[in-house]
C-alpha positions as a printed Julia matrix, in Angstrom:
407×3 Matrix{Float64}:
   0.0     0.0     0.0
   1.49    3.3    -1.03
   1.44    6.61    0.77
  -0.85    9.4    -0.39
   1.57   12.09    0.8
   2.65   14.79   -1.65
   5.6    13.7    -3.78
   7.95   16.2    -2.13
   7.23   14.77    1.34
   7.45   11.21    0.06
  10.89   11.87   -1.46
  12.09   13.7     1.66
  10.84   10.91    3.91
  12.47    8.24    1.77
  15.83   10.04    1.72
  16.01   10.93    5.4
  14.9     7.49    6.52
  17.47    5.88    4.18
  20.24    8.04    5.66
  19.23    6.91    9.14
  19.17    3.23    8.12
  22.57    3.41    6.45
  24.09    5.32    9.36
  22.85    2.78   11.91
  24.19   -0.1     9.82
  27.55    1.6     9.22
  28.35    2.9    12.66
  26.62    0.12   14.57
  28.6    -2.57   12.76
  31.93   -0.74   13.0
  31.54   -0.02   16.7
  30.45   -3.59   17.45
  33.51   -4.99   15.67
  35.67   -2.51   17.53
  34.17   -3.49   20.89
  33.98   -7.28   20.47
  37.33   -7.8    18.75
  39.3    -5.51   21.02
  40.39   -3.46   18.02
  42.52   -0.44   18.64
  41.13    2.98   17.84
  43.58    3.18   14.97
  41.92    0.14   13.42
  38.43    1.59   13.65
  38.93    3.57   10.44
  39.85    0.48    8.42
  36.88   -1.43    9.82
  34.6     1.45    8.93
  36.07    1.73    5.42
  35.28   -1.93    4.74
  31.53   -1.34    5.24
  31.23    2.02    3.46
  30.33    0.52    0.03
  27.68   -1.67    1.66
  26.26    1.3     3.58
  26.05    3.47    0.46
  24.24    0.7    -1.41
  21.91    0.22    1.57
  21.14    3.93    1.51
  20.08    3.72   -2.15
  18.02    0.57   -1.66
  16.34    1.92    1.48
  15.45    5.14   -0.33
  13.84    3.2    -3.17
  11.96    1.06   -0.66
  10.72    4.2     1.07
   9.46    5.66   -2.21
   7.53    2.43   -2.79
   5.93    2.63    0.66
   7.73   -0.35    2.2
   7.7     1.3     5.63
   3.9     1.51    5.81
   3.42   -1.82    7.61
   5.78   -3.88    9.72
   5.02   -7.14    7.91
   6.1    -5.49    4.66
   9.01   -3.61    6.22
  10.56   -6.71    7.82
  11.14   -8.84    4.68
  12.14   -5.76    2.68
  14.69   -4.83    5.37
  16.2    -8.31    5.32
  16.42   -8.45    1.52
  17.97   -5.03    0.98
  20.42   -5.46    3.89
  21.62   -8.81    2.52
  21.91   -7.46   -1.03
  23.78   -4.36    0.12
  26.2    -6.37    2.26
  27.01   -8.86   -0.51
  27.37   -6.22   -3.22
  29.51   -4.07   -0.94
  31.79   -7.01   -0.21
  32.21   -7.65   -3.95
  33.17   -4.0    -4.43
  35.8    -4.3    -1.69
  37.22   -7.4    -3.39
  37.42   -5.58   -6.71
  39.08   -2.54   -5.08
  41.83   -4.78   -3.72
  42.55   -6.04   -7.23
  41.14   -9.54   -6.72
  39.6   -11.22   -9.73
  35.97  -12.29   -9.46
  36.59  -15.94  -10.16
  34.25  -18.77   -9.27
  36.32  -19.37   -6.15
  35.49  -15.92   -4.79
  31.71  -16.25   -4.66
  31.54  -18.88   -1.9
  33.75  -16.65    0.22
  31.47  -13.68   -0.45
  28.38  -15.58    0.65
  30.22  -16.95    3.69
  30.51  -13.38    4.96
  26.81  -13.51    5.78
  27.78  -15.76    8.65
  30.72  -13.63    9.74
  31.54   -9.99    8.93
  28.26   -9.15    7.19
  26.02  -10.83    9.75
  26.28   -7.8    12.0
  25.78   -5.4     9.1
  22.55   -7.17    8.09
  21.37   -7.19   11.69
  21.93   -3.46   12.15
  20.42   -2.74    8.73
  17.22   -4.55    9.65
  17.05   -2.89   13.07
  17.6     0.54   11.53
  14.96   -0.03    8.86
  12.3    -1.19   11.33
  13.0     1.46   13.96
  14.47    4.83   13.03
  13.87    4.43    9.3
  10.21    3.52    9.65
   9.59    6.17   12.31
  11.17    8.96   10.25
   9.33    7.92    7.08
   5.96    7.81    8.82
   6.52   11.12   10.6
   7.25   12.9     7.32
   4.87   11.2     4.91
   1.81   10.59    7.1
   0.24   13.96    7.67
  -0.03   15.04   11.28
  -3.1    16.65   12.77
  -1.3    19.92   13.44
  -0.66   20.27    9.7
  -4.35   20.33    8.78
  -5.32   23.78    7.44
  -7.92   25.64    9.49
 -11.45   25.53    8.13
 -10.98   22.31    6.16
 -13.25   19.29    6.36
 -11.25   16.56    8.06
 -11.63   12.81    8.06
  -9.68   10.59   10.44
  -8.9     7.22    8.86
  -6.8     4.19    9.76
  -5.15    1.51    7.63
  -6.67   -1.97    7.83
  -4.77   -4.19   10.25
  -2.78   -7.17    9.07
  -5.21   -9.44   10.92
  -8.34   -7.7     9.63
 -10.05  -11.02    8.88
  -9.98  -11.87   12.61
 -12.25   -8.96   13.54
 -15.07   -9.35   16.06
 -18.42  -10.65   14.75
 -21.73  -10.51   16.59
 -24.63  -10.91   14.18
 -22.95  -12.34   11.07
 -21.34  -15.7    10.4
 -17.65  -15.54    9.56
 -16.86  -15.69    5.84
 -13.59  -15.44    3.94
 -12.22  -11.88    3.82
  -9.96  -10.94    0.91
  -7.5    -8.67    2.73
  -5.8    -7.52   -0.47
  -9.16   -6.45   -1.87
  -9.99   -4.8     1.46
  -6.8    -2.72    1.18
  -7.81   -1.57   -2.31
 -11.34   -0.79   -1.19
  -9.99    1.23    1.74
  -7.75    3.22   -0.61
 -10.73    3.93   -2.87
 -12.87    4.96    0.1
 -10.23    7.44    1.29
  -9.73    8.72   -2.26
 -13.48    9.35   -2.5
 -13.41   11.47    0.66
 -10.43   13.45   -0.61
 -12.14   14.01   -3.97
 -15.05   15.56   -2.04
 -12.8    18.09   -0.3
 -11.89   16.24    2.91
  -8.37   16.4     4.28
  -7.68   12.86    5.44
  -5.5    12.32    8.49
  -4.15    8.82    9.02
  -3.98    7.53   12.55
  -0.94    5.28   12.97
  -1.8     1.74   11.92
  -2.5    -0.82   14.64
  -1.51   -4.07   12.97
  -2.46   -6.27   15.92
  -5.93   -4.74   16.41
  -8.11   -6.46   13.84
 -11.0    -3.97   14.04
  -8.9    -0.79   14.16
  -9.88    0.21   10.61
 -13.37    0.92   12.02
 -12.06    4.1    13.57
 -15.49    5.67   14.06
 -16.01    3.51   17.14
 -13.09    5.05   19.05
 -13.89    8.77   19.12
 -16.96   11.0    18.85
 -16.73   14.71   18.15
 -19.34   16.71   20.08
 -19.03   20.46   19.63
 -15.49   21.34   20.67
 -14.88   18.08   22.51
 -13.37   14.86   21.18
 -14.83   12.1    23.34
 -12.63    9.01   23.43
 -14.96    6.07   23.75
 -14.78    2.93   25.86
 -15.24    0.1    23.34
 -17.67   -2.61   24.34
 -15.36   -5.3    22.95
 -12.33   -5.67   25.21
 -10.17   -6.58   22.2
 -10.67   -3.06   20.82
  -9.61   -0.99   23.81
  -5.98   -0.94   22.67
  -7.04    1.14   19.66
  -7.59    4.29   21.7
  -3.97    5.3    22.33
  -3.16    5.8    18.66
  -6.34    7.76   18.07
  -5.67   10.04   21.02
  -2.3    11.07   19.62
  -3.96   12.21   16.39
  -6.55   14.48   18.03
  -4.52   17.56   19.11
  -4.56   20.23   16.43
  -7.41   18.76   14.38
  -9.61   21.66   15.3
  -8.87   24.86   17.2
  -9.85   24.55   20.85
 -10.72   20.87   20.61
 -10.75   19.35   24.1
 -10.43   15.66   24.97
 -12.82   13.77   27.24
 -13.21   10.06   27.97
 -15.84    7.47   28.67
 -14.51    5.49   31.61
 -15.11    1.85   32.54
 -17.39    0.3    33.63
 -19.11    2.48   31.09
 -18.85    1.29   27.48
 -19.72    3.18   24.32
 -18.91    2.63   20.65
 -18.95    5.55   18.22
 -21.04    3.45   15.83
 -23.89    3.8    18.31
 -23.86    7.59   18.11
 -25.97    9.38   15.48
 -25.95   13.19   15.47
 -28.84   15.05   13.82
 -28.78   18.79   14.44
 -28.93   19.43   18.17
 -30.07   15.88   18.96
 -27.78   12.9    19.45
 -29.3     9.42   19.26
 -27.33    6.78   21.15
 -27.9     3.07   20.65
 -28.18    0.94   23.79
 -27.01   -2.45   22.61
 -24.31   -5.06   22.92
 -21.39   -2.61   22.7
 -22.82    0.42   24.54
 -24.19    0.13   28.06
 -26.27    2.36   30.32
 -23.26    3.72   32.24
 -21.53    4.66   29.0
 -24.65    6.51   27.87
 -24.91    8.27   31.23
 -21.34    9.58   30.93
 -21.85   10.52   27.29
 -25.12   12.34   28.07
 -23.38   14.48   30.68
 -20.7    15.52   28.18
 -23.21   16.12   25.37
 -25.6    18.1    27.59
 -22.7    20.35   28.6
 -22.27   21.12   24.89
 -26.03   21.9    24.56
 -26.98   18.64   22.81
 -30.0    16.52   23.7
 -29.37   12.78   23.98
 -32.06   10.25   23.03
 -31.4     6.59   23.83
 -32.47    3.99   21.25
 -32.69    0.27   22.15
 -30.65   -1.85   19.68
 -30.62   -5.64   19.55
 -30.9    -6.73   15.9
 -27.63   -5.17   14.68
 -24.15   -4.42   15.99
 -24.56   -0.64   16.26
 -27.3     1.95   15.93
 -25.76    3.18   12.68
 -25.94   -0.35   11.3
 -29.73    0.22   11.34
 -30.17    3.96   10.75
 -28.27    7.05    9.62
 -29.44   10.43    8.41
 -29.45   12.51    5.24
 -28.19   16.11    5.34
 -31.75   17.38    5.89
 -32.15   15.2     8.98
 -34.32   12.5     7.43
 -33.46    9.18    9.03
 -32.88    6.26    6.67
 -33.51    2.76    7.95
 -34.1    -0.8     6.85
 -37.42   -1.69    8.56
 -36.55   -5.27    9.67
 -33.6    -3.86   11.64
 -35.24   -0.76   13.16
 -36.98   -1.58   16.42
 -38.28    1.88   17.28
 -38.77    4.08   14.18
 -41.2     6.22   16.19
 -38.25    7.71   18.09
 -37.16    9.59   14.97
 -38.89   12.75   13.79
 -38.7    11.81   10.08
 -38.12    8.21    9.03
 -37.69    6.87    5.49
 -37.44    3.14    4.78
 -34.79    1.91    2.36
 -35.06   -1.37    0.42
 -31.64   -2.83    1.31
 -29.84   -3.48    4.57
 -26.59   -1.87    3.43
 -28.51    1.13    2.11
 -29.09    2.52    5.6
 -25.57    3.92    5.93
 -24.75    7.32    4.46
 -21.77    9.58    5.03
 -22.72   13.23    4.63
 -20.25   14.87    2.25
 -22.01   18.23    1.87
 -25.52   19.67    1.95
 -26.35   17.97   -1.34
 -24.06   14.93   -1.51
 -23.62   11.68    0.4
 -21.42    8.6     0.22
 -23.09    5.17    0.16
 -22.16    1.52   -0.3
 -22.23    0.22   -3.87
 -23.96   -2.92   -2.58
 -27.24   -0.99   -2.24
 -28.17    0.16   -5.77
 -31.91    0.46   -5.03
 -31.27    2.61   -1.97
 -28.82    4.75   -3.96
 -31.51    5.31   -6.59
 -33.97    6.27   -3.85
 -31.61    8.85   -2.36
 -30.73   10.24   -5.8
 -34.44   10.62   -6.51
 -34.6    12.86   -3.43
 -32.22   15.26   -5.18
 -28.93   14.18   -3.64
 -25.73   13.35   -5.46
 -24.49    9.93   -4.36
 -20.86    8.82   -4.37
 -20.86    5.01   -4.35
 -17.95    2.96   -3.0
 -17.45   -0.79   -2.83
 -16.73   -1.93    0.74
 -17.8    -5.57    0.39
 -14.93   -6.96    2.49
 -15.71   -4.64    5.4
 -19.41   -5.48    5.2
 -18.44   -9.11    5.89
 -17.15   -7.81    9.25
 -20.32   -5.87   10.11
 -18.77   -2.63    8.86
 -20.37    0.12    6.8
 -19.32    3.38    5.14
 -19.68    5.39    8.35
 -17.38    3.07   10.33
 -14.27    3.74    8.24
 -13.79    7.4     9.13
 -14.5    10.13   11.65
 -15.59   13.3     9.91
 -14.87   16.7    11.46
 -16.37   19.8     9.87
């Protein structure tokens, strides 16, 4: 998966991270040899000179890897780090042989490869460590936009890369089916691209590769007025997602405060539906009464009215209902237990047609799996941007789950 950062930042990130990787490999290896072999300080220069060709090659290879987005995920970064470190060490050793005037005969190659178990073992080790630590951190810091860099007045959408173990996500109402994670990655990229095409500045929260459901970022934070409320996920496996989200909040919006729902209260953002000055909160399997009590206190302080809606047929309230820009609530009747709680309710013909992301006063984003519902909304005078999120729907996700919109 490639970065969506501007080319200038991508190039800068690739170069600076490559310098760090090469420096760690060069100096780490030289100093280790110096320390373990009892080398005199006068010998340190010759030891360092031996690894310079390898380090320069590693710098080039690491820069190319950075441009291709190899730092984006650890399970991509690890094999790439091993491959480029091995290649750089072997090629550098060959260069040293040539510089000494040795001929590259068939007898030389076994000796070159044997260095992977001696001299070059340490170089490869430090190269991999540098790539996975300093290199990856520098690349992400430069290429993945930070919240403080978001221009004032822009529409913002917080998003998060799908985890490596996405297919292991929690399921409550659906049976587990095969998830194509490669297709999910592509669908996520298309979803984010659709938001950006509609004028949103997307801010990526650092990926959480061990939290299967972390791509459903909506569940972790709710924006109410000038307060970002960090939730208390009902599924214990999801509570580790909050730390990364919290680091992305400062600077998203001027004067944005941070509040928290504390255990034993639980609340998922997918259970929170804001319509004007009213906030509907689903009381279901992931959100309990104590979580709603804490949320109501915070929302009331921001002059919002909270209405609790019982939910038992779906995972979250917004799996059953969402709202158009004019406040009309869309819902799939078999899943909506109390339509009378909503001022204006409009039935849609498909289950996945209930979810809409408001893009502007006259445009919404909907799932491509609900063509009849899309036609219905278009007939109401709205422009619909359709996206395919089939792999996330297998995990009880919808278009609202994949982002947190801040206007």
